[in-house]
C-alpha positions as CSV (number, residue, x, y, z in Angstrom):
1,M,-12.2,41.4,94.3
2,A,-12.5,37.7,95.0
3,T,-13.5,35.4,91.7
4,G,-15.2,32.5,91.8
5,A,-14.1,28.4,91.4
6,N,-15.3,28.4,88.2
7,G,-13.2,31.3,86.9
8,S,-16.8,33.2,86.1
9,G,-15.1,36.6,86.5
10,G,-13.1,35.7,83.0
11,G,-13.2,37.3,79.6
12,G,-14.4,35.0,76.8
13,T,-16.8,32.6,76.3
14,G,-15.6,30.5,73.6
15,P,-14.0,26.7,73.9
16,A,-10.6,26.5,75.3
17,G,-7.9,27.5,73.9
18,G,-10.3,28.6,70.4
19,G,-9.8,31.9,68.7
20,G,-12.8,31.5,66.6
21,G,-14.0,30.2,63.5
22,G,-12.6,26.4,63.3
23,N,-11.9,24.9,60.5
24,P,-12.9,26.0,56.4
25,P,-15.2,24.1,54.2
26,A,-14.4,21.9,51.8
27,L,-14.3,22.9,48.6
28,N,-17.1,20.7,47.0
29,T,-19.3,21.5,49.5
30,V,-19.5,25.5,47.9
31,I,-19.8,24.4,44.5
32,P,-23.3,25.8,43.5
33,E,-26.3,23.3,42.7
34,S,-26.4,23.4,39.0
35,Y,-22.6,23.1,38.6
36,R,-22.2,19.5,40.6
37,D,-22.7,17.5,38.4
38,K,-20.7,19.0,35.0
39,D,-17.6,16.5,34.1
40,W,-15.4,19.1,33.9
41,V,-16.4,20.3,37.8
42,K,-16.2,16.6,39.1
43,Q,-12.8,16.3,37.6
44,N,-11.6,19.5,38.4
45,T,-12.4,19.9,42.2
46,K,-10.9,17.8,44.4
47,D,-9.1,19.8,46.4
48,P,-8.0,23.7,45.8
49,E,-4.9,23.1,44.3
50,T,-6.5,20.9,41.8
51,F,-9.0,23.5,41.2
52,F,-6.9,26.2,40.9
53,K,-3.9,24.2,38.6
54,W,-6.9,23.9,36.1
55,V,-7.9,27.5,36.0
56,D,-4.3,28.7,35.6
57,N,-4.1,26.2,32.5
58,L,-7.5,27.3,31.1
59,N,-6.0,31.2,31.7
60,T,-2.9,30.4,29.3
61,T,-4.8,28.6,26.6
62,V,-7.1,31.8,26.1
63,G,-4.5,33.7,26.2
64,K,-2.1,32.0,22.8
65,K,-4.0,33.1,19.8
66,G,-4.7,30.3,17.1
67,V,-5.9,28.9,14.1
68,I,-9.2,31.3,13.2
69,I,-11.1,29.2,10.8
70,P,-12.7,31.2,8.0
71,G,-16.1,32.0,8.3
72,E,-19.1,32.7,5.0
73,K,-17.8,36.0,4.7
74,A,-14.4,35.9,5.1
75,T,-12.1,38.0,2.6
76,P,-9.3,36.7,0.2
77,E,-6.9,37.7,3.1
78,E,-7.9,35.8,6.2
79,I,-8.6,32.9,3.8
80,N,-4.8,33.0,3.0
81,T,-3.9,33.1,6.2
82,F,-5.7,29.8,7.2
83,R,-4.1,28.2,4.5
84,T,-0.4,29.6,5.3
85,A,-1.4,28.4,8.9
86,L,-2.3,24.9,7.6
87,G,0.8,24.2,5.5
88,V,-1.0,24.9,2.1
89,P,1.6,26.4,-0.2
90,G,1.2,29.6,-2.0
91,K,1.0,27.6,-5.6
92,P,0.6,24.3,-6.4
93,E,4.1,23.6,-8.4
94,E,5.5,24.5,-4.5
95,Y,4.4,20.7,-3.8
96,E,7.3,18.2,-3.3
97,F,6.5,15.0,-4.5
98,V,8.9,11.7,-3.9
99,E,9.8,8.6,-4.8
100,I,8.6,5.3,-4.0
101,D,11.2,2.8,-3.3
102,E,8.8,0.3,-5.6
103,L,9.3,2.8,-8.4
104,K,12.8,4.1,-8.6
105,G,14.1,5.1,-11.5
106,S,11.2,5.3,-13.4
107,K,10.7,8.2,-15.4
108,R,7.7,11.1,-13.9
109,I,5.1,11.8,-16.0
110,A,5.6,16.4,-15.5
111,E,2.2,17.2,-16.5
112,T,0.4,14.3,-14.7
113,D,1.8,15.7,-11.6
114,L,1.2,18.9,-11.6
115,A,-2.3,18.3,-12.6
116,V,-2.5,16.0,-9.7
117,K,-0.6,18.9,-7.5
118,K,-3.8,21.4,-8.5
119,L,-6.1,19.3,-7.7
120,M,-4.7,19.3,-4.0
121,H,-4.0,23.0,-3.9
122,E,-7.6,23.1,-4.2
123,A,-8.6,21.1,-1.2
124,G,-6.3,22.8,0.8
125,I,-4.2,20.2,1.2
126,S,-0.8,21.1,3.5
127,K,2.8,20.0,1.9
128,D,3.8,17.2,4.4
129,G,-0.2,16.1,3.6
130,A,0.5,16.2,-0.3
131,K,3.5,13.9,0.0
132,K,1.9,10.8,2.3
133,L,-1.4,11.3,0.0
134,Q,1.1,10.6,-3.0
135,S,3.3,8.2,-2.0
136,G,0.8,6.2,-0.1
137,F,-1.4,6.3,-3.9
138,E,1.5,5.6,-5.7
139,K,2.1,2.6,-3.6
140,M,-1.2,1.3,-3.4
141,M,-1.5,0.9,-6.7
142,Y,1.3,-0.8,-7.4
143,A,0.4,-3.3,-5.5
144,E,-2.7,-3.3,-7.9
145,H,-0.5,-3.5,-10.9
146,L,1.0,-6.6,-9.6
147,K,-1.6,-8.6,-8.3
148,V,-3.2,-7.7,-12.5
149,V,0.6,-9.2,-13.9
150,E,0.1,-12.1,-11.6
151,A,-3.4,-12.9,-12.7
152,N,-2.2,-12.5,-16.5
153,K,0.6,-14.8,-15.8
154,A,-1.3,-17.5,-14.1
155,V,-4.0,-16.8,-17.5
156,D,-1.1,-17.4,-20.0
157,K,0.4,-20.4,-18.3
158,A,-3.0,-21.8,-17.3
159,F,-3.5,-21.2,-21.6
160,D,0.2,-23.2,-22.1
161,D,-1.0,-26.0,-19.9
162,T,-3.8,-26.7,-21.9
163,A,-2.5,-26.4,-25.3
164,V,0.1,-28.7,-24.0
165,K,-2.6,-31.3,-22.8
166,L,-4.3,-30.9,-26.0
167,F,-1.3,-31.5,-28.8
168,G,1.7,-32.9,-26.8
169,D,5.0,-31.3,-28.5
170,Q,3.0,-30.4,-31.3
171,K,1.2,-27.3,-29.6
172,D,3.6,-24.5,-31.9
173,L,3.1,-26.6,-35.0
174,A,-1.1,-26.7,-34.0
175,M,-1.0,-22.9,-32.9
176,T,0.6,-22.2,-36.2
177,N,-1.6,-23.9,-38.6
178,A,-4.3,-22.4,-36.7
179,K,-3.2,-18.9,-37.2
180,K,-2.4,-19.4,-40.8
181,L,-5.6,-21.0,-41.5
182,L,-7.8,-18.5,-40.2
183,Q,-5.2,-15.6,-41.7
184,E,-5.5,-16.8,-45.0
185,N,-9.6,-17.5,-44.8
186,N,-11.1,-14.5,-42.9
187,S,-12.3,-11.0,-43.6
188,P,-10.3,-8.3,-41.4
189,E,-13.5,-8.3,-39.5
190,V,-13.7,-11.3,-38.5
191,L,-9.9,-11.7,-37.9
192,A,-10.6,-8.6,-35.3
193,M,-13.8,-10.9,-33.7
194,I,-11.3,-13.6,-33.6
195,D,-8.8,-11.8,-31.1
196,K,-11.2,-10.4,-28.7
197,L,-11.8,-14.5,-28.0
198,D,-11.7,-15.9,-24.8
199,N,-8.6,-18.5,-24.2
200,N,-10.7,-21.6,-23.9
201,S,-12.4,-20.7,-27.2
202,L,-9.1,-20.3,-28.9
203,L,-8.0,-23.6,-27.8
204,V,-11.4,-24.9,-28.9
205,L,-11.2,-23.5,-32.4
206,T,-7.3,-24.2,-33.2
207,A,-8.0,-28.0,-31.9
208,A,-11.0,-27.7,-35.0
209,L,-8.5,-26.5,-37.0
210,N,-6.1,-28.9,-36.2
211,G,-8.5,-31.9,-36.4
212,I,-9.7,-30.6,-40.3
213,V,-5.8,-29.8,-41.1
214,N,-4.6,-33.5,-40.2
215,K,-7.5,-34.8,-41.6
216,Y,-8.0,-33.2,-45.1
217,I,-4.9,-31.4,-45.9
218,K,-1.9,-33.1,-46.9
219,E,0.6,-31.9,-44.2
220,D,3.9,-31.5,-46.5
221,A,1.6,-28.9,-48.5
222,F,-0.3,-26.9,-45.7
223,R,3.6,-26.5,-44.5
224,G,5.0,-25.0,-48.3
225,G,6.1,-28.4,-49.7
226,A,4.8,-30.4,-52.9
227,G,2.1,-32.7,-51.5
228,A,1.3,-35.8,-52.4
229,G,1.3,-35.5,-55.9
230,G,2.0,-32.9,-58.5
231,T,4.5,-30.1,-58.4
232,G,4.9,-26.5,-58.8
233,S,2.2,-25.1,-59.7
234,E,-0.3,-27.8,-60.1
235,S,0.5,-28.6,-56.5
236,Y,-2.1,-29.3,-54.1
237,E,-1.1,-25.8,-51.7
238,A,-1.1,-23.7,-55.5
239,L,-4.5,-25.0,-56.7
240,S,-5.7,-24.1,-53.1
241,A,-4.4,-20.9,-53.1
242,Q,-5.5,-20.7,-57.0
243,Q,-9.2,-21.4,-55.9
244,R,-8.7,-18.7,-52.6
245,E,-8.4,-16.1,-55.5
246,L,-11.1,-17.4,-57.7
247,M,-13.2,-17.0,-55.1
248,K,-12.3,-13.5,-54.4
249,N,-13.7,-12.9,-57.6
250,P,-17.2,-11.1,-57.3
251,A,-18.8,-13.7,-60.3
252,F,-17.7,-16.2,-57.8
253,S,-21.1,-15.6,-55.4
254,D,-22.7,-13.5,-57.5
255,Y,-25.1,-16.1,-60.0
256,R,-26.2,-13.1,-61.9
257,H,-23.2,-11.9,-63.0
258,A,-22.4,-12.6,-66.7
259,D,-18.7,-14.7,-65.6
260,H,-20.6,-16.8,-62.6
261,Q,-20.8,-19.7,-64.8
262,K,-17.2,-19.9,-66.6
263,V,-15.9,-19.4,-63.1
264,M,-17.6,-22.1,-61.1
265,D,-16.4,-23.8,-64.1
266,Q,-13.0,-22.9,-62.9
267,N,-13.8,-24.1,-59.5
268,T,-14.9,-27.9,-60.4
269,A,-11.7,-28.0,-62.5
270,L,-9.0,-27.0,-60.0
271,M,-11.1,-29.2,-57.0
272,N,-11.2,-31.8,-59.2
273,K,-7.1,-31.8,-59.7
274,M,-7.0,-31.1,-55.7
275,R,-9.2,-34.3,-55.2
276,A,-6.8,-36.2,-57.9
277,I,-3.9,-35.5,-55.9
278,K,-5.4,-36.5,-52.6
279,K,-6.1,-40.4,-53.4
């Protein structure tokens, strides 16, 4: 049978050289509409190779056994398993503290260390975490301690510098005189209050007492010498000491006391002798 020029007697009707089918659709064209805007889809569906690598990694990760966080009804065994997985030791004593360079050679206080370890154990801190926390905290506290030390040094220096400006090379003598007067003429309660004064107040008090010493008290007598007049029991200092003892007598301040007038007469006699020495 003859065939036409157009090959109308042939077999297939598809395109030349074709076997049917054509190019496969792109991966992102077959993703359901509800998933297309999700980040994990956009990141892993650029091409089939990227997508299947992601799926493979996901399956591998899911297959691994991870740390299971205990729930509210977890058993003690489950909680211990969780703590062990985090690196928490079985007992507080198993924590190991490190010696920081700033405190090298210093003696540690065992009771304090154990108390801190117990707190760390209750908090569920790992052994490695405990070392970092302990060393970091001690470094921080040491740095704060240095700040306090330096601040105290600055305060002491300022006190000394001001004392030198006020008293010059007589600074030590002025401080000694003031201390002696305060100790000899005040009760323990008053001395305790003086101890609480700030440095500026102490300098003002010292300056005032030093002025009194220079103006009203013979320097030699105050220092323990014989004074300008009188010797032995009749020295200015000796008379002053007698007067101080007399002032301790209950009759001195109680006008109703039977010996009040007698004590006051003795005081007047002492004061007259002291005035005579100062002339």
